[in-house]
N, CA, C and O atoms as CSV, one atom per row, in Angstrom:
chain,resi,resn,atom,element,x,y,z
A,1,MET,N,N,131.371,19.980,49.532
A,1,MET,CA,C,131.432,19.205,50.759
A,1,MET,C,C,130.512,19.782,51.830
A,1,MET,O,O,129.935,19.049,52.633
A,2,LYS,N,N,130.388,21.094,51.827
A,2,LYS,CA,C,129.551,21.754,52.818
A,2,LYS,C,C,128.115,21.244,52.740
A,2,LYS,O,O,127.499,20.961,53.768
A,3,GLU,N,N,127.588,21.126,51.535
A,3,GLU,CA,C,126.207,20.685,51.356
A,3,GLU,C,C,126.025,19.234,51.801
A,3,GLU,O,O,125.006,18.883,52.395
A,4,LEU,N,N,127.011,18.405,51.513
A,4,LEU,CA,C,126.950,16.994,51.888
A,4,LEU,C,C,126.870,16.843,53.403
A,4,LEU,O,O,126.019,16.110,53.908
A,5,VAL,N,N,127.741,17.524,54.124
A,5,VAL,CA,C,127.748,17.448,55.589
A,5,VAL,C,C,126.446,18.002,56.156
A,5,VAL,O,O,125.904,17.468,57.123
A,6,GLU,N,N,125.949,19.080,55.546
A,6,GLU,CA,C,124.718,19.693,56.030
A,6,GLU,C,C,123.521,18.753,55.879
A,6,GLU,O,O,122.705,18.640,56.795
A,7,VAL,N,N,123.411,18.088,54.748
A,7,VAL,CA,C,122.302,17.158,54.508
A,7,VAL,C,C,122.358,15.981,55.483
A,7,VAL,O,O,121.332,15.578,56.032
A,8,ILE,N,N,123.542,15.436,55.694
A,8,ILE,CA,C,123.691,14.305,56.618
A,8,ILE,C,C,123.330,14.727,58.040
A,8,ILE,O,O,122.597,14.023,58.734
A,9,ALA,N,N,123.846,15.875,58.470
A,9,ALA,CA,C,123.607,16.335,59.840
A,9,ALA,C,C,122.135,16.652,60.081
A,9,ALA,O,O,121.594,16.313,61.133
A,10,LYS,N,N,121.485,17.298,59.116
A,10,LYS,CA,C,120.068,17.650,59.292
A,10,LYS,C,C,119.186,16.413,59.380
A,10,LYS,O,O,118.137,16.445,60.023
A,11,ALA,N,N,119.597,15.330,58.744
A,11,ALA,CA,C,118.833,14.090,58.812
A,11,ALA,C,C,118.969,13.412,60.179
A,11,ALA,O,O,118.105,12.625,60.566
A,12,LEU,N,N,120.036,13.708,60.905
A,12,LEU,CA,C,120.297,13.041,62.174
A,12,LEU,C,C,119.707,13.746,63.388
A,12,LEU,O,O,119.345,13.088,64.364
A,13,VAL,N,N,119.602,15.066,63.347
A,13,VAL,CA,C,119.280,15.847,64.547
A,13,VAL,C,C,117.785,16.128,64.692
A,13,VAL,O,O,117.013,15.975,63.745
A,14,GLU,N,N,117.396,16.541,65.897
A,14,GLU,CA,C,116.011,16.915,66.166
A,14,GLU,C,C,115.751,18.382,65.825
A,14,GLU,O,O,114.610,18.764,65.565
A,15,HIS,N,N,116.794,19.200,65.826
A,15,HIS,CA,C,116.672,20.633,65.542
A,15,HIS,C,C,117.484,20.977,64.293
A,15,HIS,O,O,118.566,21.554,64.403
A,16,PRO,N,N,116.977,20.632,63.109
A,16,PRO,CA,C,117.757,20.878,61.883
A,16,PRO,C,C,117.969,22.352,61.579
A,16,PRO,O,O,118.886,22.699,60.835
A,17,GLU,N,N,117.143,23.226,62.137
A,17,GLU,CA,C,117.324,24.656,61.891
A,17,GLU,C,C,118.567,25.209,62.581
A,17,GLU,O,O,119.023,26.300,62.239
A,18,GLU,N,N,119.119,24.480,63.540
A,18,GLU,CA,C,120.307,24.938,64.260
A,18,GLU,C,C,121.609,24.357,63.697
A,18,GLU,O,O,122.682,24.582,64.256
A,19,VAL,N,N,121.516,23.622,62.611
A,19,VAL,CA,C,122.716,23.064,61.984
A,19,VAL,C,C,123.383,24.149,61.145
A,19,VAL,O,O,122.761,24.741,60.262
A,20,VAL,N,N,124.663,24.400,61.437
A,20,VAL,CA,C,125.439,25.383,60.689
A,20,VAL,C,C,126.743,24.711,60.244
A,20,VAL,O,O,127.456,24.118,61.054
A,21,VAL,N,N,127.038,24.813,58.952
A,21,VAL,CA,C,128.255,24.215,58.408
A,21,VAL,C,C,129.084,25.326,57.765
A,21,VAL,O,O,128.577,26.097,56.950
A,22,THR,N,N,130.363,25.401,58.140
A,22,THR,CA,C,131.265,26.394,57.552
A,22,THR,C,C,132.479,25.687,56.970
A,22,THR,O,O,132.859,24.604,57.416
A,23,GLU,N,N,133.081,26.315,55.968
A,23,GLU,CA,C,134.279,25.764,55.324
A,23,GLU,C,C,135.434,26.743,55.469
A,23,GLU,O,O,135.255,27.957,55.365
A,24,LYS,N,N,136.616,26.200,55.709
A,24,LYS,CA,C,137.844,26.995,55.761
A,24,LYS,C,C,138.889,26.313,54.897
A,24,LYS,O,O,139.123,25.112,55.032
A,25,GLU,N,N,139.516,27.072,54.010
A,25,GLU,CA,C,140.595,26.518,53.177
A,25,GLU,C,C,141.925,26.828,53.835
A,25,GLU,O,O,142.199,27.974,54.191
A,26,GLU,N,N,142.741,25.818,53.993
A,26,GLU,CA,C,144.090,25.983,54.532
A,26,GLU,C,C,145.046,25.213,53.636
A,26,GLU,O,O,145.244,24.010,53.809
A,27,GLY,N,N,145.635,25.914,52.679
A,27,GLY,CA,C,146.542,25.272,51.742
A,27,GLY,C,C,145.789,24.311,50.842
A,27,GLY,O,O,144.825,24.689,50.177
A,28,LYS,N,N,146.239,23.059,50.827
A,28,LYS,CA,C,145.589,22.050,49.992
A,28,LYS,C,C,144.441,21.354,50.704
A,28,LYS,O,O,143.720,20.562,50.099
A,29,SER,N,N,144.270,21.648,51.991
A,29,SER,CA,C,143.213,20.967,52.734
A,29,SER,C,C,142.036,21.904,52.986
A,29,SER,O,O,142.170,23.127,52.968
A,30,LEU,N,N,140.894,21.297,53.218
A,30,LEU,CA,C,139.658,22.009,53.475
A,30,LEU,C,C,139.118,21.521,54.814
A,30,LEU,O,O,139.009,20.317,55.044
A,31,ILE,N,N,138.781,22.463,55.696
A,31,ILE,CA,C,138.239,22.100,57.000
A,31,ILE,C,C,136.764,22.455,57.006
A,31,ILE,O,O,136.393,23.605,56.771
A,32,VAL,N,N,135.925,21.465,57.275
A,32,VAL,CA,C,134.486,21.660,57.347
A,32,VAL,C,C,134.093,21.577,58.818
A,32,VAL,O,O,134.281,20.546,59.463
A,33,GLU,N,N,133.545,22.677,59.342
A,33,GLU,CA,C,133.124,22.719,60.743
A,33,GLU,C,C,131.618,22.548,60.821
A,33,GLU,O,O,130.865,23.225,60.121
A,34,LEU,N,N,131.188,21.636,61.681
A,34,LEU,CA,C,129.773,21.345,61.864
A,34,LEU,C,C,129.352,21.806,63.253
A,34,LEU,O,O,129.888,21.344,64.260
A,35,HIS,N,N,128.391,22.718,63.300
A,35,HIS,CA,C,127.855,23.223,64.565
A,35,HIS,C,C,126.419,22.736,64.684
A,35,HIS,O,O,125.612,22.941,63.777
A,36,VAL,N,N,126.098,22.087,65.811
A,36,VAL,CA,C,124.728,21.620,66.062
A,36,VAL,C,C,124.319,22.061,67.465
A,36,VAL,O,O,125.155,22.496,68.256
A,37,ALA,N,N,123.040,21.945,67.762
A,37,ALA,CA,C,122.549,22.263,69.104
A,37,ALA,C,C,123.183,21.308,70.113
A,37,ALA,O,O,123.469,20.153,69.794
A,38,SER,N,N,123.398,21.796,71.320
A,38,SER,CA,C,124.066,20.962,72.325
A,38,SER,C,C,123.264,19.699,72.640
A,38,SER,O,O,123.843,18.667,72.980
A,39,SER,N,N,121.950,19.774,72.529
A,39,SER,CA,C,121.126,18.584,72.793
A,39,SER,C,C,121.258,17.538,71.683
A,39,SER,O,O,120.959,16.363,71.901
A,40,ASP,N,N,121.703,17.957,70.499
A,40,ASP,CA,C,121.861,17.032,69.369
A,40,ASP,C,C,123.293,16.527,69.197
A,40,ASP,O,O,123.564,15.725,68.303
A,41,MET,N,N,124.195,16.982,70.034
A,41,MET,CA,C,125.608,16.625,69.884
A,41,MET,C,C,125.819,15.113,69.954
A,41,MET,O,O,126.599,14.561,69.178
A,42,GLY,N,N,125.138,14.450,70.866
A,42,GLY,CA,C,125.287,13.008,71.011
A,42,GLY,C,C,124.812,12.231,69.795
A,42,GLY,O,O,125.367,11.182,69.469
A,43,LYS,N,N,123.789,12.739,69.124
A,43,LYS,CA,C,123.271,12.067,67.933
A,43,LYS,C,C,124.233,12.180,66.774
A,43,LYS,O,O,124.324,11.267,65.953
A,44,VAL,N,N,124.955,13.286,66.692
A,44,VAL,CA,C,125.902,13.483,65.594
A,44,VAL,C,C,127.183,12.692,65.844
A,44,VAL,O,O,127.796,12.183,64.906
A,45,ILE,N,N,127.584,12.591,67.103
A,45,ILE,CA,C,128.816,11.863,67.431
A,45,ILE,C,C,128.553,10.356,67.480
A,45,ILE,O,O,129.339,9.576,66.942
A,46,GLY,N,N,127.468,9.947,68.112
A,46,GLY,CA,C,127.124,8.529,68.191
A,46,GLY,C,C,127.906,7.797,69.270
A,46,GLY,O,O,128.828,8.347,69.873
A,47,LYS,N,N,127.524,6.558,69.500
A,47,LYS,CA,C,128.220,5.755,70.502
A,47,LYS,C,C,129.645,5.487,70.044
A,47,LYS,O,O,129.882,5.013,68.932
A,48,GLN,N,N,130.584,5.800,70.921
A,48,GLN,CA,C,132.018,5.634,70.666
A,48,GLN,C,C,132.460,6.341,69.380
A,48,GLN,O,O,133.450,5.951,68.762
A,49,GLY,N,N,131.719,7.387,68.981
A,49,GLY,CA,C,132.106,8.176,67.813
A,49,GLY,C,C,131.856,7.519,66.474
A,49,GLY,O,O,132.436,7.922,65.466
A,50,ARG,N,N,131.004,6.515,66.451
A,50,ARG,CA,C,130.781,5.769,65.208
A,50,ARG,C,C,130.129,6.611,64.117
A,50,ARG,O,O,130.527,6.526,62.956
A,51,ILE,N,N,129.145,7.415,64.469
A,51,ILE,CA,C,128.464,8.230,63.453
A,51,ILE,C,C,129.407,9.311,62.938
A,51,ILE,O,O,129.428,9.599,61.741
A,52,ALA,N,N,130.188,9.911,63.839
A,52,ALA,CA,C,131.166,10.924,63.415
A,52,ALA,C,C,132.186,10.310,62.454
A,52,ALA,O,O,132.550,10.933,61.456
A,53,LYS,N,N,132.644,9.102,62.745
A,53,LYS,CA,C,133.584,8.417,61.857
A,53,LYS,C,C,132.952,8.124,60.507
A,53,LYS,O,O,133.607,8.237,59.471
A,54,ALA,N,N,131.669,7.745,60.519
A,54,ALA,CA,C,130.964,7.451,59.265
A,54,ALA,C,C,130.819,8.711,58.420
A,54,ALA,O,O,131.005,8.665,57.204
A,55,ILE,N,N,130.487,9.841,59.055
A,55,ILE,CA,C,130.386,11.110,58.327
A,55,ILE,C,C,131.727,11.455,57.701
A,55,ILE,O,O,131.793,11.850,56.537
A,56,ARG,N,N,132.792,11.306,58.472
A,56,ARG,CA,C,134.140,11.613,57.952
A,56,ARG,C,C,134.507,10.690,56.796
A,56,ARG,O,O,135.143,11.127,55.836
A,57,SER,N,N,134.118,9.427,56.874
A,57,SER,CA,C,134.419,8.476,55.798
A,57,SER,C,C,133.698,8.839,54.507
A,57,SER,O,O,134.287,8.778,53.428
A,58,VAL,N,N,132.434,9.216,54.611
A,58,VAL,CA,C,131.665,9.600,53.434
A,58,VAL,C,C,132.257,10.844,52.791
A,58,VAL,O,O,132.389,10.916,51.570
A,59,VAL,N,N,132.610,11.816,53.611
A,59,VAL,CA,C,133.195,13.059,53.084
A,59,VAL,C,C,134.552,12.789,52.455
A,59,VAL,O,O,134.887,13.366,51.420
A,60,LYS,N,N,135.331,11.917,53.075
A,60,LYS,CA,C,136.647,11.574,52.519
A,60,LYS,C,C,136.501,10.901,51.164
A,60,LYS,O,O,137.262,11.194,50.241
A,61,ALA,N,N,135.536,10.007,51.035
A,61,ALA,CA,C,135.304,9.335,49.759
A,61,ALA,C,C,134.856,10.328,48.695
A,61,ALA,O,O,135.288,10.244,47.545
A,62,ALA,N,N,133.992,11.266,49.071
A,62,ALA,CA,C,133.516,12.263,48.113
A,62,ALA,C,C,134.618,13.238,47.723
A,62,ALA,O,O,134.648,13.716,46.589
A,63,SER,N,N,135.520,13.535,48.644
A,63,SER,CA,C,136.582,14.497,48.354
A,63,SER,C,C,137.711,13.890,47.531
A,63,SER,O,O,138.521,14.622,46.964
A,64,SER,N,N,137.776,12.572,47.458
A,64,SER,CA,C,138.861,11.944,46.690
A,64,SER,C,C,138.734,12.253,45.204
A,64,SER,O,O,139.736,12.240,44.489
A,65,LYS,N,N,137.527,12.531,44.724
A,65,LYS,CA,C,137.333,12.901,43.330
A,65,LYS,C,C,137.951,14.261,43.014
A,65,LYS,O,O,138.398,14.506,41.894
A,66,GLU,N,N,137.972,15.143,44.018
A,66,GLU,CA,C,138.496,16.494,43.821
A,66,GLU,C,C,139.980,16.613,44.170
A,66,GLU,O,O,140.560,17.693,44.056
A,67,ASN,N,N,140.587,15.519,44.588
A,67,ASN,CA,C,141.996,15.496,44.995
A,67,ASN,C,C,142.302,16.530,46.068
A,67,ASN,O,O,143.330,17.206,46.018
A,68,LYS,N,N,141.403,16.647,47.038
A,68,LYS,CA,C,141.604,17.539,48.169
A,68,LYS,C,C,141.477,16.739,49.445
A,68,LYS,O,O,140.800,15.712,49.493
A,69,ARG,N,N,142.138,17.225,50.476
A,69,ARG,CA,C,142.026,16.603,51.785
A,69,ARG,C,C,140.980,17.390,52.560
A,69,ARG,O,O,141.093,18.608,52.700
A,70,VAL,N,N,139.976,16.709,53.058
A,70,VAL,CA,C,138.890,17.354,53.788
A,70,VAL,C,C,138.826,16.780,55.197
A,70,VAL,O,O,138.774,15.564,55.382
A,71,ASP,N,N,138.830,17.669,56.190
A,71,ASP,CA,C,138.680,17.279,57.579
A,71,ASP,C,C,137.344,17.794,58.089
A,71,ASP,O,O,136.982,18.942,57.829
A,72,VAL,N,N,136.607,16.958,58.811
A,72,VAL,CA,C,135.331,17.362,59.379
A,72,VAL,C,C,135.520,17.518,60.874
A,72,VAL,O,O,135.927,16.576,61.554
A,73,GLU,N,N,135.224,18.716,61.394
A,73,GLU,CA,C,135.309,18.986,62.820
A,73,GLU,C,C,133.915,19.246,63.362
A,73,GLU,O,O,133.182,20.075,62.823
A,74,ILE,N,N,133.546,18.550,64.419
A,74,ILE,CA,C,132.252,18.755,65.055
A,74,ILE,C,C,132.479,19.668,66.253
A,74,ILE,O,O,133.175,19.310,67.203
A,75,VAL,N,N,131.879,20.850,66.191
A,75,VAL,CA,C,132.117,21.873,67.215
A,75,VAL,C,C,130.901,22.006,68.113
A,75,VAL,O,O,130.904,22.816,69.040
């Protein structure tokens, strides 16, 4: 999941070198934290959070194969 979020985020931002993705396991769920430059935050979130919701939907669909719950947090 980490690689998937990283590829999507790097395609959206102007400063792809500042994209950092970390994973934390908490029980049966996996938390993926996405860190981007402050100037790119709006591009990752999108108007009314549409892009953030789309990223979460793609990750949720990909994680259903592994039977894990994955949450994406944009920090």
